[in-house]
N, C-alpha and C positions, 0 to 999 in steps of 0.2 A: 597432394599429400593431405591426409585427413588431419584436422587440427584437434585439439583437446575437446572432450565432451563438456557439455554444460553441467555445472554443479547444481546444488540444491537451490541456489538463488542466482539471479542475474547480477550484473555489475561486478564481475570477477577480473578486472583488468590486470591486476598484478600476476595472478596465477596464469592467465592466458598468455600474457606477454612473456613470462618465463618459459612456458612450454613452447612458444613459437620462436624463442631466442631473439626477441626484439626488446627495445626499451619501451616502457609503459607509455611514453609520450607518443609512440607510433600507433597506439591503439585508440580508436574512437569508440568510446564505451557508450553505446546507446541502450545497453541493458539495464542501466540504473535510471532512477526517476528523479534525480536531483534537478533543481531549478537552475540549469547552467547559465541562463541569461542573467543571473545574479552572481555569477562566479567572482566577478571583480570586487563586489561589495564584501563578500565573505573573505576573499584573500586579504583585503585590507584589515579586516577585523582579526584574522588569524595572525597577521604580522604584528599587530599592535599589542597582543597579549603574550608576555613572556611566559615560558614554561616553568611553573613553580614545582621544584623538585625536592625541597628540603623537608617538608612536613607531610604527614599523612593527610589525606583528604578529610574534609568535614563529613562525618558519617551521615549527617542529616542533609547535606547539600543546602544549607540554609539560604545562601545567597541566591541560588537558582530557584529554590522553592518560593522565595519572596517575589522574584521576578515573574514566575509563572502565576502565582496567586493574583498579582496585579493584572496580568494579561487575561486570565480567565475569570476575573471578578469573583473569586471565591476566597474564603479564609485560608491561611497557610496550612492549617491542619487537614485541609482537603486535597493536598498535593503530595505526591511521592515522586521524587526524582529517580531516574533509572538510566542504565547504560544502554540507551536506545529502547525502542518499544519491544524489541525481541526479548530482551532480558525480562521485561515486565510481563510479557505473555507467559513465559515459563514460570516466573514467580507466582503469577496468579493461579496457574494450573496446579503447581505443587502445593500451594497453600490451601486452595479450595477443595482439591481432590474430588471433583464432582463424580457422581455415579454414571451419569450419561450427559453428553454434550450435543447440542444442536448447533450445527455450523450452517449459516446461510451463505451459500456460495454463489459465484466464485469468491474466494478470499485468500489472503496470504497463507502460504502453506505451513507456517510454523504452528498454526493452531492444530491442524491435523497431525503434524509431526509430534507435538506434545502429547496429544491423545494416545498415539501409538506407543510412544516411549513410556508413558506412565500407565499403560494398560487400561485406559478409560474408553468405554464404549461411546461411539459417536455416530451421528447420522448427518449427512449433507443434504440439504434441500435447496434446489435451484429453481428459478422461475420456470413455469410451464412452457413459456414461449421459447426457452433456450433448449429444451430437451431434444427436439428433432435434430439439432446440430451435432449431437453426440454420435449419430450414425451407429456403427457397430461397436463403438467404444463407449460403454455405459459410464455414467457419472458415478462417483464413489458411493452415492446413496442407492444405486441400482434402480433408479426411477425408470418408468417406461414412457415413451413419447405418447402423449394423449392430447396434444394441443397443436394445431397447425400454425405454421409461421411462414410468412412470405418476405421477400427481399424489401418490400415497401414498409414493413413495420419499422418505426423509428429506432427502437432498441429492444432486443430480446433479453436484456440484462436486468430490467426492473421488475419488481414484484407487483402483481395485480391483486384485485380483490379475491380472485380464485386462489392465488398463491397464499394469501393470508389465511384462507381456510385450511390449506395444507399445513401451514406453520402452526396454527392453533391446535391441530390434531396431534402435535408432537409433545411427548412428555420428556422433559430434560431438566437437569438441575442447573445447567448453565447454557445460555444461548449467546452466540457470537455473530456479529455482522460488522461489515466494514463500509463506512460511508464518509466521503466519496470512496467508491470502490476501486480497488486495484485487483485485477488489471483491466477493468471494464470502464471505469469512469462514472459508473452509475451512482446517482445520488438518491437514496431511498426517501420517499416522502409520500404523504405526510408521515413523519416519523412516529407521531403519536399512534397512528393506526397500526404500524408495524410493532411497536412496543406493546400495544394492547393485545395483538395476536399472539405474541410470545408469552407463554405461560410460566417460563422458568423463574425461580425466585431470585436468580442473579443474572444480569445481562452485561456482557462485555461489548462495548462499542469501540471499534478501531477508527479513530479520527486522525490518522497519520496525515491524510491529505486535505484536512479541513481548511487550512490557511489558503489553499489555492482557490477556494470559492469565496474569499472575502469580497464583500460588496454585493453579493447575491443574497436573496431572501433565505436560501438554504443555509447560509453561514450561521445566522442567528438561530435557526431552527435546530441546528446540530450542536447544541451546547449541553454540558452536563446538567445544568439547572433545568433545561427543558426535558431532558430524559428523566430526571428525577421526579419532576412534576407529573410526567405522564405515567410513571410506574407506581407512584404512591409510596408511602412510608414503609410498607411491609416488604418491599423488594429492594435489592441493591443494584446499583448501576456503577460500572467502572468504565471510564473513558480513557483510552490510551492515545498518547500523542508522541510524535517524533519530531525533532528539530532538523534531522538530517536531510529531509527531502526539500522542504520549502527554503531552507537556508543553504542548500547545496554543500553539505559538510558530512558526507557519509562516513568518512574516515575518523570523525570525532564523535564517538558514541554518546548520544545525549537524547533523552526523552523523559516523559513524565506521565503519571496517571493522576486522574481526578476522580475522587470518590468520597464516600463518607469517612470520617476519622476512624470509626470502628473497623471498617473493612481495610483501610490502609495500614492500620496498626497490626492487623493480622499478617499482612504481606511483609511488613518491615521486620516482624519478629523472626522470620526464618531466612531472610536473605543473607548472602555473604557480605562481609564488610567492604567498604571502600569501592563500591561498584561504579561510582561516578568520580572520575578524576578531578582534581582541583582545576586543571586546565579546561576540561569540558564544562565544569560548573561555571567558571568565569566567562568563558566564551559564550555559553548558552545564555547567560544573563545579559551579556553585551548584545548579542543578536536580537533578543527580544526587545531590548531597549531601542533598537534601530529598525523595528519592524515596519514603520511607516514608509521608509525608503524602499524596502523590499516590496511592499504592497503597491507602491507607485509604479512598479514595473509589470504588474499583472496584465495590463492591456497589451503590452509588448509581447508577453508570453502567449496570450490568447491569440493574437494575430499570427504569430509564428506557428502556433499549433494548427490553425486553420490552413495556413499556407502549406504546411508540411503534409497535411491530410490530402490536399488537392494535388500536390506533387506526387504523393504515393499513389493516388488513384490513377493518375495519368500514366503510370508505368505499366498498367495492365496485369500486374502480378497478383492482384487481390480480387476477391469475389465481390460482385455487385452488392452494395449495401453492407459490406463487411468491414468498413473502416469506422472506428469509433474514437472520437476525441475524448481523452481522459482529462487529467488535470495538468500534468507535466509530461504526458506521453500520448501516443496514438497506438491503439490496439487494432491489429489487422488480421483478417481471415484470408489466408492464401487461396489462390485458385486450387481446385481439387487436384490438379496434376502436380502440384508443388508440395513437397514434404517439408515441414518446418525445420527439421534438423539438417536436411540437405541444404536448405536455404541459408541456415545459420553458418554452416561450414563454408559455403561459397562466399558469403559476405565477409566472413572472417579472413578469407584470403585477400580481401581488399582492405583489411585493417579495421573493419566495422564489427563490433559486437552487438548482437540483438538478443532479446530475451524470448526463447521459445516458451509458450505458455502451457504446453501440454501437461506439465507436472504441477500446475497450480490447482489447488483444491476446487472442484466443481466446475472447472473450465473445460469446454468442449475442445476436441483436438483441432489442429490446423491453424492456430493463431500464433503470431509473433507480436512483440511489443517493442516500440522504439521511443526513446527519449526525444522530447521536442527540441529541435534546433532550427535555425534558419535554413531553409532548403538550399539557398545559394552556397552554403558552406559545405555541402555534401554531394557534389555532382557525380562522383564515382559511385555512390550508393544508388542513385536513381538509374544510372546507366546499367549497373549490374542487375537491378531488379527488372529493367526492360529486357535485358538479354534472357534472364530466367523466364520471363513471361512468354517469350517466343519459343 
């Protein structure tokens, strides 16, 4: 029996469980990118915060903004709290109303969706090395394959000097890129070169996965202050963050933007009131206060990620050179004879949800993405992939 189709995003455990007629506890949701190796830490924090229901939330989310300002080392007026980064994406597009948007793909699909909904012209530019992977399915920007790529290339998802020339040739009011990238895990650098190539007066950088690279040089390089310094005073930079991935709390919508006070005031002026619940605000501040404990588990996460990639490779279900370690996920290009949706349906029958990446902006077809977990906890997943490969 065919199960329910994938929706706009992955991580739809409740909807899928209802459609399958099972309890959500019977679904192993690998389609979301939460840091599940810290689930026990977050569960303890969730249990410790009573749900405040008597009063309206603080319109300015002052407690959370103060915690974020300390974390990001910026003044409080450089922070705007939001109901996850998705709300802030739409708020930015509705406020700025750009004439034309440049999307550096692959990247989170809400940016393209916002452009379509608001009637904004946009173009997606992807790395040249990625283009041959599109085959007969062109990227949203309609680029043509003009650069060869072999299985020995470390990653086709990063931008090269040639790509920067393509980016510099684009004329847009707003440019958007995501680093570290979802769903590829690519970290764009040096970021100053990328920002110099982008000519747009406003740049939006999605830093949702930044905390996963804490301890690496790229962490400090991907801070709003660095972006601002690289773009100069005549351009605006907006950096978006989400707490839901690193702290494994996707059901508690909480995120924030870092930018100039003038830009954030424009965004705040048109948003709906009470977008951040008091519970989300209090929990978010509490999580940021305990960030050292979460960071201490990053070595464990990285080890599990590498082990999972090796286990996936051993199944034979994926193309040579087609496994890419992200931050809290592994992105996998299936063997040519395997169709992503067919694979998703088969794995769903075993109780595993995976994310088909075909509808992600700028992503070539044939990829699925899986949340990092210890391989020994998912023997049925690997057996199923082995059967599919045969």
